[in-house]
C-alpha positions as CSV (number, residue, x, y, z in Angstrom):
1,M,62.3,102.1,69.7
2,P,61.6,98.9,67.8
3,K,58.1,98.4,66.5
4,V,55.8,96.9,69.1
5,S,52.3,95.4,69.0
6,N,49.2,97.5,69.5
7,D,48.4,95.5,72.6
8,H,51.9,96.3,74.1
9,C,51.3,100.0,73.4
10,F,47.9,99.7,75.0
11,R,49.2,97.9,78.1
12,D,52.2,100.2,78.5
13,L,50.2,103.4,78.2
14,K,47.8,102.1,80.9
15,R,50.8,101.3,83.1
16,R,52.2,104.8,82.6
17,I,48.9,106.5,83.4
18,L,48.4,104.5,86.5
19,A,52.0,105.1,87.6
20,L,51.5,108.9,87.0
21,E,54.3,108.9,84.4
22,L,51.6,110.5,82.4
23,G,49.8,112.8,84.7
24,P,46.1,113.7,84.8
25,G,45.2,116.1,81.9
26,T,48.5,115.4,80.0
27,H,48.1,115.9,76.3
28,L,49.0,112.8,74.3
29,D,50.9,113.8,71.2
30,E,50.3,111.3,68.5
31,V,53.5,112.0,66.6
32,S,55.7,111.5,69.7
33,L,53.8,108.3,70.8
34,S,53.9,106.9,67.2
35,D,57.7,107.4,67.2
36,A,58.1,106.0,70.8
37,Y,56.2,102.8,70.1
38,G,57.1,102.3,66.5
39,I,53.5,102.2,65.3
40,S,51.7,104.4,62.7
41,R,49.1,107.0,63.6
42,T,46.1,104.8,62.6
43,P,46.8,101.9,65.0
44,L,47.8,104.4,67.7
45,R,44.4,106.1,67.4
46,E,42.8,102.7,67.8
47,V,44.8,102.3,71.0
48,L,43.7,105.7,72.2
49,Q,40.1,104.8,71.5
50,R,40.4,101.6,73.5
51,L,41.9,103.6,76.4
52,S,39.1,106.1,76.1
53,G,36.5,103.3,76.3
54,E,38.1,102.1,79.6
55,G,38.3,105.6,81.1
56,Y,42.1,106.2,80.9
57,V,42.0,109.0,78.4
58,Q,39.6,111.6,77.1
59,L,39.2,112.2,73.3
60,Q,38.5,115.8,72.3
61,A,37.2,116.8,68.9
62,N,40.0,118.5,66.9
63,R,42.2,118.6,70.0
64,G,43.4,115.0,70.2
65,A,43.6,112.9,73.4
66,K,44.6,113.7,77.0
67,V,44.9,111.6,80.1
68,A,41.7,111.5,82.1
69,S,41.6,114.4,84.5
70,M,41.0,114.2,88.2
71,D,39.2,117.5,88.9
72,I,37.1,118.3,91.9
73,A,33.9,117.0,90.4
74,T,35.5,113.7,89.5
75,M,37.0,113.4,93.0
76,R,33.7,114.1,94.7
77,T,32.0,111.3,92.7
78,F,34.9,109.0,93.4
79,F,34.8,109.4,97.2
80,Q,31.0,109.1,97.3
81,T,30.9,106.0,95.1
82,A,34.0,103.9,95.9
83,P,33.0,102.6,99.4
84,M,29.6,101.3,98.2
85,V,31.1,99.6,95.2
86,Y,34.0,98.0,97.1
87,A,31.8,96.8,99.9
88,N,29.3,95.1,97.5
89,I,32.0,93.6,95.5
90,A,33.6,92.2,98.6
91,R,30.3,90.5,99.6
92,L,29.8,89.0,96.1
93,A,33.5,87.9,96.0
94,A,33.1,86.0,99.2
95,E,29.9,84.3,97.9
96,N,31.2,83.5,94.4
97,R,35.0,83.1,94.5
98,K,36.6,80.3,92.7
99,S,39.7,78.4,94.0
100,G,41.8,79.4,91.1
101,Q,41.0,83.1,91.8
102,I,42.0,82.6,95.4
103,R,45.4,81.3,94.3
104,E,45.9,84.2,92.0
105,L,44.9,86.7,94.7
106,K,47.5,85.1,97.1
107,A,50.2,85.3,94.4
108,T,49.4,88.9,93.8
109,Q,49.6,89.6,97.6
110,K,53.1,88.1,97.6
111,D,54.1,90.5,94.9
112,F,52.6,93.3,96.8
113,I,54.5,92.4,100.0
114,R,57.8,92.3,98.0
115,A,57.1,95.7,96.5
116,I,56.5,97.4,99.9
117,R,59.5,95.7,101.4
118,S,61.7,97.0,98.6
119,T,60.1,100.4,99.0
120,D,59.0,100.5,95.3
121,P,55.9,102.7,95.4
122,T,55.0,102.2,91.7
123,A,55.2,98.4,92.0
124,A,53.2,98.5,95.2
125,V,50.4,100.6,93.7
126,L,50.2,98.5,90.6
127,C,50.1,95.3,92.7
128,N,47.4,96.8,94.8
129,H,45.5,97.6,91.6
130,R,45.7,94.0,90.5
131,F,44.7,92.8,94.0
132,H,41.4,94.7,94.0
133,E,40.8,93.9,90.3
134,I,41.0,90.1,91.1
135,I,38.5,90.6,93.9
136,G,36.2,92.3,91.4
137,Q,36.5,89.4,89.1
138,M,35.5,87.1,91.9
139,A,32.2,88.9,92.2
140,H,31.2,87.7,88.8
141,N,29.0,90.7,88.3
142,P,29.7,92.6,85.0
143,Y,27.8,95.7,86.1
144,L,29.9,96.2,89.3
145,M,33.1,95.2,87.5
146,A,32.6,97.9,84.9
147,C,32.3,100.4,87.7
148,L,35.2,99.0,89.6
149,D,37.5,99.2,86.6
150,R,36.8,102.9,86.3
151,L,37.2,103.5,90.1
152,L,40.5,101.7,90.2
153,I,42.0,104.0,87.6
154,D,41.6,107.0,89.9
155,H,42.2,105.0,93.1
156,T,45.5,103.7,91.8
157,R,46.7,107.2,90.8
158,L,45.6,108.6,94.1
159,G,47.3,105.7,95.8
160,Q,50.7,107.0,94.8
161,T,50.5,109.3,97.8
162,F,49.7,106.5,100.2
163,Y,52.7,104.4,99.0
164,R,55.2,107.3,99.3
165,P,55.3,107.7,103.1
166,A,56.7,111.0,104.4
167,A,56.9,109.9,108.0
168,P,57.4,106.7,110.1
169,A,53.8,106.7,111.1
170,E,52.8,106.6,107.4
171,K,55.0,103.6,106.8
172,V,53.1,101.8,109.6
173,L,49.9,102.4,107.6
174,I,51.3,100.6,104.6
175,L,52.2,97.6,106.7
176,K,48.6,97.7,108.1
177,A,47.3,97.7,104.6
178,A,49.2,94.6,103.8
179,E,47.8,92.9,106.9
180,Q,44.3,93.9,105.9
181,H,44.9,92.3,102.4
182,D,45.8,89.1,104.2
183,A,42.7,89.2,106.3
184,M,40.5,90.0,103.3
185,I,41.9,86.9,101.5
186,L,41.0,84.7,104.5
187,A,37.5,86.1,104.8
188,I,36.8,85.7,101.1
189,E,38.3,82.2,101.0
190,A,36.1,81.2,104.0
191,Q,33.1,82.8,102.3
192,E,32.5,85.1,105.3
193,A,30.7,87.9,103.4
194,G,30.0,90.1,106.4
195,L,33.6,90.0,107.6
196,A,34.8,90.7,104.0
197,I,32.6,93.8,103.9
198,D,33.9,95.1,107.3
199,L,37.5,94.5,106.3
200,T,37.0,96.3,103.0
201,L,35.5,99.3,104.7
202,Q,38.4,99.4,107.2
203,H,40.9,99.1,104.3
204,W,39.3,102.1,102.6
205,D,39.3,104.2,105.8
206,L,43.0,103.4,106.3
207,S,44.0,105.1,103.1
208,R,41.2,107.6,102.5
209,D,42.7,110.5,104.5
210,R,46.1,110.0,102.9
211,I,45.0,109.9,99.3
212,E,43.1,113.2,99.7
213,R,46.6,114.7,99.7
214,F,46.6,114.2,96.0
215,V,44.5,117.4,95.6
216,R,46.4,119.5,98.0
217,P,47.2,122.4,98.6
218,D,43.5,122.9,97.8
219,P,41.5,120.4,100.0
220,L,38.3,118.8,98.7
221,P,35.4,121.2,99.3
222,V,33.1,118.3,100.0
223,D,32.0,116.3,102.9
224,V,33.7,113.0,102.7
225,V,31.5,110.9,104.9
226,S,33.0,108.0,106.9
227,L,32.3,104.7,105.4
228,K,30.7,103.5,108.6
229,D,27.9,105.9,107.8
230,H,27.4,104.3,104.4
231,R,26.7,100.8,105.7
232,H,23.0,101.3,105.1
233,A,23.8,101.5,101.4
234,I,25.3,98.0,101.2
């Protein structure tokens, strides 16, 4: 492979991790990656350090790097934290969004629609990642954005199950998710914070049961409380 820039290597490894081309816990062999991307070990290690800083990989002393795992402890924290973060970001996004960000969100939604119509689950999950990332940027809150960035890594990987429907009823859920995206855009654009929160919680509930399949055949040994019961935390 021709030599590529460090930034390209960084972006491509992020994409491969989110698309599950590199699964959770996968050991990242520096020699193979150096050869594949045409960069030396030193800049590759810098890339891996950047990925570690963003939560995509874990660096182990004397053992190299591996893709961030998704064990039971991680999933428990994810399911407990995600609804509160998403709901608060939705509220702030509705209050602080800029017109340019609305245009970008609508453009990303068009890409998302194209991906689900062409039954491209990887493209759909990456567009969905970008959709929620833009909403996070609209909130203009660096503390919540840092948390969202980390949540989206696991949510996007989990979302691979949602966008690979096994039955007609599951295909309907994907179309419903797209409709909810449209409604969220309208609520944020109109600065209707309460509605944006409600739609965000509905959107989470839509996919929550499906994405738990990621950890099957062993179900999560935790109580995943309905988001409606978490409204007091918003």
